[in-house]
C-alpha positions as CSV (number, residue, x, y, z in Angstrom):
1,M,79.7,230.9,-18.3
2,S,77.3,232.4,-15.4
3,R,78.2,231.8,-11.8
4,R,76.5,230.2,-8.7
5,T,76.9,231.4,-5.4
6,S,74.8,230.9,-2.4
7,G,74.5,231.9,1.5
8,R,72.1,232.4,4.3
9,G,70.5,234.8,2.0
10,L,69.0,235.0,-1.6
11,V,72.1,235.0,-3.6
12,G,72.1,234.5,-7.6
13,F,72.4,231.3,-9.5
14,G,73.7,230.1,-12.8
15,V,73.8,227.2,-15.3
16,I,77.4,225.6,-15.7
17,A,77.7,224.3,-18.9
18,T,79.1,221.0,-19.0
19,S,80.2,217.6,-21.3
20,A,81.2,214.2,-22.3
21,V,84.9,212.3,-21.0
22,A,88.0,210.5,-22.4
23,L,90.6,208.0,-21.3
24,F,94.5,209.0,-21.5
25,L,97.1,207.5,-19.1
26,A,99.9,209.7,-19.7
27,V,101.9,211.2,-16.7
28,A,104.8,213.8,-16.5
29,C,106.4,214.5,-13.7
30,G,109.2,216.8,-15.8
31,G,112.6,216.9,-15.5
32,G,115.9,217.1,-18.0
33,T,116.7,215.3,-20.9
34,A,120.3,213.7,-22.0
35,A,118.2,212.9,-25.6
36,T,115.9,215.3,-27.8
37,K,112.5,214.9,-27.6
38,E,112.8,212.9,-31.1
39,D,115.0,210.7,-30.0
40,R,114.1,209.6,-26.3
41,L,112.3,206.9,-25.3
42,C,110.3,208.5,-23.0
43,T,109.9,211.5,-20.7
44,P,112.7,212.3,-18.2
45,N,112.2,211.7,-14.2
46,N,108.1,211.1,-15.8
47,Y,106.3,207.9,-14.3
48,V,104.2,205.7,-16.4
49,Y,101.8,202.3,-15.9
50,C,103.5,199.2,-16.6
51,R,102.0,195.1,-15.9
52,C,102.4,193.5,-13.1
53,E,103.2,190.1,-13.5
54,D,100.2,189.4,-10.9
55,R,98.0,191.7,-13.9
56,S,97.8,194.4,-11.4
57,E,99.4,198.1,-12.0
58,G,102.3,199.2,-11.2
59,T,104.4,202.2,-12.5
60,K,108.2,202.8,-13.7
61,L,110.5,206.0,-13.6
62,C,111.9,207.0,-17.0
63,E,115.6,207.1,-16.6
64,S,117.2,211.1,-16.8
65,D,118.6,210.5,-20.6
66,G,115.1,209.3,-21.5
67,L,116.3,205.9,-23.2
68,S,115.0,204.2,-20.5
69,F,113.1,203.0,-17.7
70,K,113.9,201.4,-14.2
71,P,112.2,198.2,-12.8
72,C,107.9,198.1,-12.3
73,V,107.6,199.1,-9.3
74,C,103.9,197.1,-8.0
75,T,101.6,197.8,-5.2
76,G,100.7,193.5,-5.5
77,E,97.1,195.4,-5.8
78,S,94.4,195.0,-9.1
79,S,92.2,197.7,-10.4
80,G,90.9,195.3,-12.6
81,E,91.6,197.5,-15.4
82,L,94.0,197.0,-18.4
83,P,96.6,199.6,-19.6
84,P,96.3,201.5,-22.8
85,P,98.4,200.7,-25.4
86,F,102.1,202.1,-25.1
87,E,102.0,205.3,-27.2
88,E,99.2,207.1,-25.3
89,W,101.7,206.9,-21.5
90,D,103.8,209.5,-22.3
91,G,104.0,212.8,-22.4
92,G,100.7,215.7,-21.8
93,L,101.2,217.7,-18.6
94,E,103.6,220.3,-17.9
95,P,105.2,220.0,-13.9
96,I,104.5,223.0,-12.1
97,D,107.6,224.6,-10.2
98,A,105.5,226.0,-6.9
99,G,108.6,227.4,-5.1
100,P,109.6,226.8,-1.8
101,I,107.9,225.4,1.4
102,D,106.9,227.8,3.4
103,P,108.9,226.3,6.9
104,G,106.4,227.3,9.2
105,A,103.2,225.7,7.2
106,P,100.9,222.7,8.9
107,V,101.9,219.4,7.5
108,I,99.4,216.9,6.1
109,D,99.9,213.8,7.4
110,V,102.8,211.5,6.1
111,A,100.1,208.4,5.4
112,C,98.5,211.1,2.8
113,T,101.4,210.7,0.3
114,D,100.6,209.7,-2.9
115,R,96.9,208.8,-1.7
116,L,95.9,212.2,-1.9
117,G,94.8,213.9,-4.9
118,V,93.6,217.5,-5.8
119,V,91.7,218.6,-9.4
120,A,92.0,222.9,-10.0
121,G,90.6,224.6,-12.6
122,A,92.3,228.2,-13.5
123,G,90.8,229.9,-16.4
124,E,91.5,228.1,-19.6
125,D,93.5,225.1,-17.6
126,A,93.1,222.2,-15.3
127,Y,95.8,221.7,-12.6
128,V,96.1,218.5,-11.3
129,A,97.7,217.9,-7.7
130,A,99.0,214.6,-6.0
131,Y,100.3,215.1,-1.9
132,K,104.3,214.0,-2.1
133,G,104.9,214.1,2.1
134,N,106.3,217.0,4.1
135,G,103.5,219.5,2.5
136,V,105.0,218.9,-0.9
137,F,102.2,218.7,-3.9
138,A,103.6,217.8,-7.3
139,V,101.3,219.9,-9.6
140,S,101.0,220.1,-13.4
141,K,98.9,221.9,-16.1
142,G,96.9,219.9,-18.6
143,A,96.6,223.0,-21.2
144,T,93.1,223.5,-22.8
145,R,91.6,220.7,-20.6
146,S,89.7,223.5,-18.3
147,V,87.3,223.1,-15.5
148,L,84.1,224.2,-16.1
149,E,82.4,222.8,-12.8
150,T,83.2,220.7,-9.7
151,P,85.6,217.9,-10.8
152,T,84.1,214.4,-9.0
153,L,86.6,212.3,-7.7
154,T,85.5,208.5,-7.0
155,N,87.7,205.6,-5.9
156,V,88.1,202.8,-8.0
157,G,90.6,200.2,-6.7
158,P,93.7,201.7,-5.9
159,S,93.1,204.8,-8.2
160,L,91.3,208.2,-8.6
161,V,89.0,209.1,-11.5
162,A,88.5,212.5,-11.8
163,T,85.9,213.8,-14.6
164,W,84.4,217.3,-14.7
165,A,82.9,219.7,-17.5
166,S,85.1,221.3,-19.8
167,R,84.9,223.5,-23.1
168,N,82.5,223.2,-25.7
169,D,80.0,221.5,-23.0
170,Q,82.6,218.3,-23.2
171,I,83.7,216.1,-20.1
172,V,86.6,215.3,-19.0
173,W,88.6,212.9,-17.4
174,S,92.0,211.9,-15.6
175,K,93.3,209.4,-13.1
176,M,95.2,209.2,-10.5
177,L,97.7,206.1,-9.3
178,A,100.5,205.7,-7.2
179,G,100.4,209.4,-6.3
180,T,100.6,210.3,-10.7
181,W,98.1,211.9,-12.7
182,S,97.3,211.1,-16.2
183,A,97.2,214.0,-18.9
184,P,93.8,215.2,-19.0
185,E,91.8,214.3,-22.4
186,I,88.4,214.1,-23.8
187,V,86.5,211.1,-25.4
188,G,83.1,210.4,-27.2
189,S,80.2,212.4,-28.0
190,A,78.1,213.1,-25.2
191,K,77.3,216.7,-24.8
192,T,76.0,218.1,-21.8
193,K,75.2,221.7,-20.6
194,R,75.0,220.9,-16.6
195,G,77.2,219.4,-14.2
196,T,78.4,215.9,-14.2
197,T,78.7,213.0,-11.5
198,S,80.2,209.5,-10.2
199,A,79.7,206.5,-8.8
200,P,81.7,203.5,-8.1
201,Y,79.9,200.8,-9.2
202,E,81.1,196.6,-9.6
203,G,84.9,197.4,-9.4
204,G,84.7,200.6,-12.0
205,A,82.5,203.4,-11.9
206,R,79.4,205.1,-13.7
207,L,79.2,208.8,-15.0
208,V,75.8,210.4,-14.5
209,Y,75.1,213.4,-16.8
210,V,71.8,215.1,-18.4
211,D,72.1,215.5,-22.1
212,A,70.7,218.5,-24.4
213,M,67.4,217.0,-24.7
214,S,67.0,216.6,-20.6
215,N,67.6,213.1,-20.5
216,L,69.7,211.7,-18.0
217,R,72.1,209.4,-19.2
218,F,75.6,207.3,-18.0
219,G,79.1,206.3,-19.0
220,V,80.1,203.4,-17.7
221,Y,84.1,203.1,-17.0
222,G,85.5,199.6,-17.0
223,A,88.5,197.4,-17.9
224,T,89.2,199.2,-20.7
225,G,88.5,202.7,-19.5
226,W,85.3,204.6,-20.3
227,N,83.1,203.9,-22.7
228,D,81.4,206.6,-25.2
229,A,79.6,208.0,-22.2
230,L,76.1,208.0,-24.3
231,G,74.4,204.4,-22.2
232,Y,75.1,201.0,-22.0
233,A,74.0,198.5,-24.9
234,G,71.2,196.5,-22.9
235,T,70.2,198.3,-19.9
236,P,67.3,200.5,-20.2
237,S,68.5,204.2,-21.0
238,P,67.7,206.0,-17.4
239,D,65.9,209.3,-19.3
240,A,62.4,209.6,-17.2
241,G,61.5,212.4,-15.4
242,A,65.1,214.1,-15.4
243,D,63.7,217.4,-17.2
244,G,65.1,219.3,-14.4
245,K,67.6,222.0,-14.6
246,G,69.3,221.2,-11.4
247,D,73.1,219.1,-11.6
248,P,72.5,215.5,-10.7
249,A,74.1,214.2,-7.5
250,S,75.5,210.5,-7.3
251,A,76.1,207.8,-4.5
252,A,77.0,204.2,-3.4
253,P,74.9,203.4,-0.9
254,S,75.5,200.0,0.9
255,D,73.4,197.8,-1.6
256,G,76.0,198.2,-3.8
257,S,73.8,200.1,-6.6
258,V,74.4,203.6,-7.3
259,L,71.8,206.0,-6.4
260,V,71.2,209.4,-8.2
261,A,68.8,212.1,-7.3
262,W,67.8,215.9,-9.3
263,T,65.7,218.6,-8.5
264,T,63.2,219.6,-11.5
265,Q,61.7,222.7,-13.0
266,A,58.6,221.6,-12.1
267,G,59.5,222.3,-8.5
268,A,60.1,218.1,-7.2
269,L,63.0,216.0,-5.7
270,V,63.6,213.1,-8.1
271,S,65.8,209.8,-7.5
272,R,66.5,207.0,-10.0
273,S,68.6,203.8,-8.7
274,L,71.1,201.4,-10.5
275,S,70.8,198.0,-9.0
276,A,73.0,195.9,-7.5
277,A,71.8,193.3,-10.3
278,G,72.4,195.7,-13.4
279,N,68.9,197.4,-13.8
280,W,67.7,201.4,-13.8
281,L,64.7,201.2,-11.6
282,V,61.8,203.8,-12.2
283,P,62.5,207.0,-11.0
284,R,60.7,208.6,-7.5
285,T,59.4,211.6,-6.8
286,L,60.8,212.3,-3.1
287,V,59.7,215.9,-2.5
288,Q,56.4,216.8,-5.3
289,S,56.6,220.7,-5.3
290,G,58.5,223.5,-3.5
291,V,62.2,222.8,-4.4
292,F,64.2,225.2,-5.6
293,A,65.6,223.6,-9.2
294,G,69.3,223.6,-8.4
295,P,71.9,221.2,-7.1
296,V,71.1,218.9,-4.7
297,S,73.9,216.5,-2.9
298,L,73.5,213.1,-1.7
299,T,76.0,210.6,0.4
300,A,75.9,207.5,1.3
301,I,75.4,207.0,4.9
302,E,77.4,204.0,6.2
303,G,77.5,201.8,9.8
304,S,73.7,203.1,10.6
305,A,70.9,200.2,10.9
306,T,67.9,202.5,9.9
307,E,69.4,204.6,6.8
308,D,72.0,204.5,3.8
309,A,71.6,207.6,2.1
310,L,71.2,211.3,2.6
311,V,70.0,214.1,0.0
312,V,70.0,217.9,0.8
313,Y,68.2,220.4,-1.1
314,A,67.4,223.7,-1.4
315,G,63.9,224.7,-0.9
316,D,62.1,227.3,-3.0
317,D,62.4,229.6,0.3
318,L,66.6,228.4,-0.1
319,V,66.3,226.9,3.4
320,L,68.0,224.2,3.2
321,R,66.1,220.7,4.0
322,G,67.2,216.6,3.9
323,V,65.7,213.6,3.4
324,A,67.2,210.6,4.2
325,R,66.5,206.7,3.1
326,D,64.8,204.1,5.4
327,I,66.1,200.9,5.1
328,T,64.7,199.2,8.3
329,G,62.5,196.4,7.9
330,G,64.8,195.1,5.1
331,T,62.6,198.0,2.0
332,T,63.6,201.0,1.2
333,K,61.6,204.0,1.5
334,W,61.8,207.9,1.9
335,K,61.5,209.8,4.7
336,A,59.5,213.2,5.2
337,P,61.8,216.3,4.6
338,I,63.3,217.9,7.9
339,V,64.9,221.5,8.1
340,V,68.8,221.7,8.3
341,D,68.4,225.5,10.0
342,N,66.0,228.1,9.4
343,A,68.8,230.3,8.7
344,A,70.6,228.0,6.8
345,L,70.0,229.1,3.3
346,A,71.7,228.4,0.2
347,I,71.9,227.4,-2.9
348,E,75.8,225.3,-3.1
349,H,76.3,222.7,-0.9
350,R,78.0,219.4,-0.3
351,L,77.6,216.2,2.0
352,V,80.1,213.4,3.1
353,G,79.4,210.5,4.8
354,L,81.4,210.3,8.6
355,P,82.1,207.4,10.2
356,G,79.1,205.5,12.9
357,G,76.0,206.6,10.2
358,R,76.4,210.2,10.6
359,A,76.9,212.8,7.5
360,L,78.9,216.1,7.5
361,L,77.2,218.8,5.3
362,A,79.1,222.3,4.5
363,Y,77.4,225.2,2.6
364,L,78.9,228.8,1.6
365,G,77.0,231.8,3.7
366,S,75.0,234.9,2.3
367,N,78.6,236.0,3.4
368,D,80.8,233.5,1.5
369,T,82.1,231.8,4.3
370,P,81.7,228.2,4.8
371,Y,79.0,226.7,7.4
372,V,79.0,223.2,8.6
373,S,76.5,220.9,10.4
374,I,76.6,217.1,11.5
375,Y,73.4,214.9,10.6
376,T,72.9,211.8,12.9
377,P,70.0,209.4,11.9
378,G,66.9,210.0,14.2
379,V,68.1,213.0,15.7
380,G,68.5,215.2,12.5
381,F,71.3,218.0,12.1
382,S,72.9,220.3,14.5
383,P,73.1,223.7,14.8
384,P,75.0,224.8,11.7
385,S,78.8,226.4,13.0
386,E,81.5,228.3,11.1
387,M,83.7,226.0,9.5
388,L,86.4,227.5,11.7
389,P,85.7,229.8,13.9
390,G,87.3,233.1,15.0
391,K,89.1,232.6,11.4
392,N,86.6,231.6,9.1
393,P,87.7,232.0,5.4
394,V,85.5,233.9,2.2
395,L,85.2,231.7,-0.6
396,V,84.9,231.0,-4.2
397,T,82.7,227.9,-3.9
398,A,81.2,226.0,-1.1
399,P,84.1,223.5,0.2
400,V,83.6,220.2,-1.6
401,L,83.7,217.1,0.6
402,T,85.3,214.0,0.5
403,K,86.1,210.6,3.0
404,G,89.1,210.7,4.4
405,R,90.8,207.0,4.1
406,C,94.4,208.6,5.6
407,G,94.1,209.8,9.1
408,S,90.6,212.1,8.6
409,E,86.7,211.7,8.9
410,A,86.3,214.2,5.9
411,T,89.0,216.1,3.8
412,A,87.9,219.1,2.1
413,V,88.9,221.1,-0.6
414,V,88.8,225.1,-0.2
415,I,89.4,227.9,-2.8
416,E,90.1,232.0,-1.1
417,K,87.9,234.1,-3.0
418,A,90.7,236.7,-2.5
419,T,93.7,234.7,-4.0
420,G,92.4,232.2,-6.1
421,A,94.5,230.0,-3.5
422,V,93.6,226.2,-3.2
423,K,94.1,225.0,-0.1
424,V,93.0,221.7,2.1
425,L,91.3,221.0,5.5
426,R,91.4,217.8,7.3
427,M,88.3,217.0,10.1
428,V,89.7,215.0,13.1
429,P,86.7,214.4,15.7
430,S,87.7,217.5,17.6
431,A,88.6,220.2,15.2
432,W,89.6,220.8,11.4
433,L,93.2,220.7,11.1
434,G,95.1,223.4,8.3
435,P,94.6,224.8,5.9
436,Y,97.4,222.9,4.0
437,D,98.4,224.7,0.7
438,V,98.3,223.6,-2.5
439,P,100.9,225.3,-4.0
440,G,100.5,226.6,-8.1
441,I,97.4,226.9,-9.0
442,P,96.7,230.9,-9.8
443,K,93.3,232.1,-9.3
444,A,91.4,228.7,-8.8
445,T,87.3,228.8,-9.9
446,W,86.7,225.1,-9.5
447,A,88.2,222.1,-7.5
448,G,87.9,218.6,-5.9
449,V,89.6,216.3,-3.7
450,A,89.6,212.5,-2.7
451,E,92.2,210.3,-0.9
452,T,92.5,206.8,-1.9
453,P,92.1,203.5,0.4
C-alpha cells in the first residue's frame, strides 16, 4: 500500500485501500481465571453490556471466577440501541500491559475518564484505548483487524462508534461505551479502495464510502447496529458525480443534515447533502476546476450566525484553500474559495469546529511537522503557526482532530515519526497541553480520537 504525505512543499500522494463495516459488541479488559475457558460463563474482569430497567445500556463486570457477574451498572442515558445476542458480548480483544506510568509525565484531566477514546493501527493489528484517569490508558489489541487509513470516531448517544479501512478492502468498526471497547469486526459485503467517513444522524450515524465503481455509498447505524453498508432501502443512492479519487469527508451541520464533500479526477470540489427529511439532495459543484484530486477536510461550524460548514482542500498547486457555506437569508450557498496562506502547501490536513463559530485547521508541513490555523467567519484564516512552537514534533501523518468535550476546545492525536508512539494533545484557549502518552501501541501508522459528551 502506498502512503500519502503532505507539506508546505510538493510531496507524494498514495491511494489508500479501504472497505466494509461491522457490528460486534464484545469487550475485554483482561484478568486471570479460576475456571477453564470451556467452563466459564464470561472472561474474568471483563466488562460486558447489559440492559437497564429503563432500556438504556449499562455494563457489568465478570467476576474473577469467570462464573458470575456483578450487578448491571447503568448510566441512566439511553443510546437508542438494542444489545446483540449474549454470545456476542464476550471476548475478542487482547489487553496490553504497557508497563508503569512515568510519574513525571503530564496527566489528562480526570474529567476525561472513560470518555476519551483512541483507535490506532500498527502493522496487521488494530488497537483501541480508553482513558482511565491518572494518566492511565486501558489498551487492547484486536488481531487481524488492521487499520489502513485514519479511523473516524463518531458520537452516537453516550457511545463512540469507530470505523476504518482494513485488509481486503473491508471496513471495520468498534464501539466504546462507558470506557469499554468492543472487539473490532467486519460486516456486510461492501468494498472500497479509498477512505471512509461517518457523521451522526437522527440518533445514529451514516457511514459514507466510495465503491469499486466510484459510486458514493452509505451505511446506516441505528437500533440494531450497522446495515450491510450498500445503501438504504427507499432512499435514493447518492452516486451521481462521485467519480473522483479523493477520500470523502462528512460533517453534521446544525440543520440536522449530513454534508459530504469530495474531489474529482477532473479537478472539481463537490458536495452532497442528506437532508433532515432523509433525502439525498442533488450534488453541488463548489469549485469547478483547479483542485488537487485528493482528500478534503470538512467540519460543521457551530455558533455562527452566518456560516454552518467549512471545507478545506488543496489546489492543483497544493496551496490550501477554504470554502464556507453561507446560511444568511434562510438559504444555504457556498462562498468563493479563500487561501489559507500562500506558504500553506499540503495534501494531508484536518478540520474541527471550535466554540464561538470558529474552526481549527491542522496540516503537515514539508518537514513533517504540524502547523495550525484558526478560521473565523468573516475574517478568514489566521497566519499558520507551529503546533508546538520550539518543540514541534516530526509526525507520521497530520494531527487528527476532534471536538473537546471534557475540558478542552479541541483534542488531537499524533504519531511520532521516529518511534511510532501515539500521543494526545489538548487545546485550551491559551495553549496546547501535553503531549500525553498512549502507551502499548508499537510503531503506529494511523490513529483517530474522540470524546463522549
